[in-house]
Residue, then its C-alpha position, 0 to 999 in steps of 0.5 A: x082852125x088855127x092852132x094855139x099854144x096848149x095851156x097846158x104843160x105835160x109834167x108838174x115840176x116841183x121846188x124845193x122848200x126850206x120849212x121851220x116847224x115844231x112837234x107836239x113837244x115843242x122841239x123845233x124842226x128845220x128841213x127842206x122838202x121837195x113840193x109842187x107848192x108852199x101849200x102842199x108843204x104846209x098840209x104835209x107838216x099838219x099831217x105829220x102833227x108839225x106846226x109850221x113857222x115859216x116855208x120858203x122856197x129855196x133857190x134852185x142850183x144855176x146849172x150850166x147848160x149842156x153843150x151840146x156835141x159838134x153837129x150831125x145830121x140827123x137821119x129821117x129814120x132815127x127822127x121816125x124811131x124817136x117818134x115811135x117811141x115817144x108815141x108808144x110810151x106817153x100812150x101808156x101812160x109814161x110822162x113825155x119828160x121820162x119818155x124823151x130821157x129814155x130814148x135819149x139814152x138809146x140813141x147813137x147820134x150824140x148830138x140828137x141825144x144831146x138835143x132831146x136832153x135839152x128839150x127834156x129840161x125844157x119840159x121839166x121847167x113848164x114849157x110845152x113840147x112844142x115850145x121846147x122844139x122850137x129852139x133846134x129848127x136844124x133837127x125839127x123842121x117847120x112840118x114836124x112842129x106844126x104836127x106837135x103843136x096841133x097833137x097838143x092842142x088837141x089833145x092827141x100828141x101821141x097820134x100826132x107822133x105816130x103820123x109824124x114817124x109814117x111821114x119820116x119812114x116814107x120820106x127814108x124810103x124815098x130817099x133811099x130808092x133815089x140813091x139806089x137809082x143813081x149808084x149804078x150810073x155813077x159807079x159806071x162814070x167813074x169807071x169809065x174815067x178810070x178807064x180812060x185815065x190807065x189807057x193813057x198813063x200805062x197803056x198808050x205811051x208804050x205804043x207811042x214809043x213803038x210807033x216812033x220806031x217804026x219806019x212804015x206810015x201809020x193808019x189814018x185811023x191810028x194818026x187822028x187818035x194819036x193827034x188827039x191824045x197828044x193834044x189831051x197830053x199836052x193841054x191837060x191842065x188846061x183842059x181840067x181848069x176849063x171843065x171846072x170854070x164851066x162846072x163853077x160858071x154852072x153852079x153860079x149862074x143855078x145860085x141866081x134867080x133868073x138861073x134857078x127859074x130856068x133850070x127849074x124849067x128845064x129840068x121837066x123837059x129832061x126825058x124820064x128825068x123829069x117825070x121822075x122829079x114830077x111824080x116824087x113831087x106829087x107824092x111828097x105833096x099828097x103824103x105830107x097834105x095828107x098828114x098834116x090835114x089828119x092832125x088837125x093844121x089848116x089847108x092854108x098852113x099846110x100849104x106854107x109847110x108844103x112851099x118848104x120842102x122843094x127849091x123848084x120855083x115851078x113847084x113852089x109857085x104852083x104851091x103858092x097858087x093854090x094856097x091863093x085860091x083855096x083862100x078865095x073859096x075855091x076847091x083844093x082839087x080845082x086849084x091844083x087843076x089850073x096850076x099844070x102841075x098835077x096829073x089828072x089821077x091826082x086831081x080827081x083823088x083830091x076831089x073825090x077826098x074833099x066830097x067825101x070828107x075822107x081828104x087825108x085818107x084819099x091823099x095817103x092812097x094817091x101817094x102810095x099809087x105815085x110811089x109805085x109809078x115813081x118806083x117804075x119809072x126808076x126801073x125804066x131809067x136804070x134799064x135804059x142807062x145800064x146798056x147805054x153805059x155798056x156800049x159806052x164802056x165798050x165803045x172806048x176800048x174797041x176805039x183804043x184797040x183799033x187804033x193801037x193794033x191797026x199798024x201791028x196789023x200793016x205791018x204783018x200785012x207787009 
């Protein structure tokens, strides 16, 4: 179905009116009163046995727009909390403006709190929640805006916010797992670099002075090690600049259209890493499509939103292909099979969901399945990296020890 903007507003705004009236004694009464319309003021005056003379709406004072604090990234967990709280409040009968203002006061992220305050002011002016969040694309991306619009249009905003909160929580959990998986390798690599710097700065120079004072010939292994050390020491700046230049050139090439496409294809060929990227995308794809379709967003609009969730050209091309085929009347599962990106399990589960009419529920199960597979792949990668990194650290230390102590052993033999 095609989404349209809701014709209703979440709250009714009141205006300020100045009235002049006379009481039963003929005395003049003049005051101001807040009401939704002039007719409401007339009705109130009559209920007080006052004869209205004039009722004029006063111009609202122009308030300066509150400036937003410096931008601070809003975490998925903060968005999930916002969705849960607002959903609970509006389901309990609280006006949405009151709910948003209440949530904005309890948020530690000052930028997010100020954004919510502005959204509340926009709704008080008569705008819908969807129109209010359009002005904050850094906080509410395309998916959240589409789900809010679907909820307002279908009269199920609370349910849409619940599903959006579940999506943000799943996204936050996946991000934490990926960060946890990369934390250990990064720590070990940094530790290796520090060991090398410490050896080259403090240990090897002391042995170098001792070797210069030795009259005997150094072992071949030590001579080769010292030659490498001297080359690195005398050309350290050139080596560092070369590494920086290579990394910069690689990053620049990756930003080009050809380089980005090449990198997108190569990442799937890297053992384990490619598998993790694919499983992560399939889990996100299933969860997002389930969330959007359950909220009433059409499949074609959902595909446009999913395309914005990845920068990989292989994956975006696959989503565009699915959209084109679905628009021609081909089933989603059949379109997925033709891309070569999705596994047989995800294709079969999508087919079951289409045939049974329960696509959102089946895709949710598929997302959970691939989330478990992703966890297993990450654990497997860590299980392989740990011994490899330990061997690298031990190898570096062993090479230095052998190079430094072989001359001493030779002297003791002599």
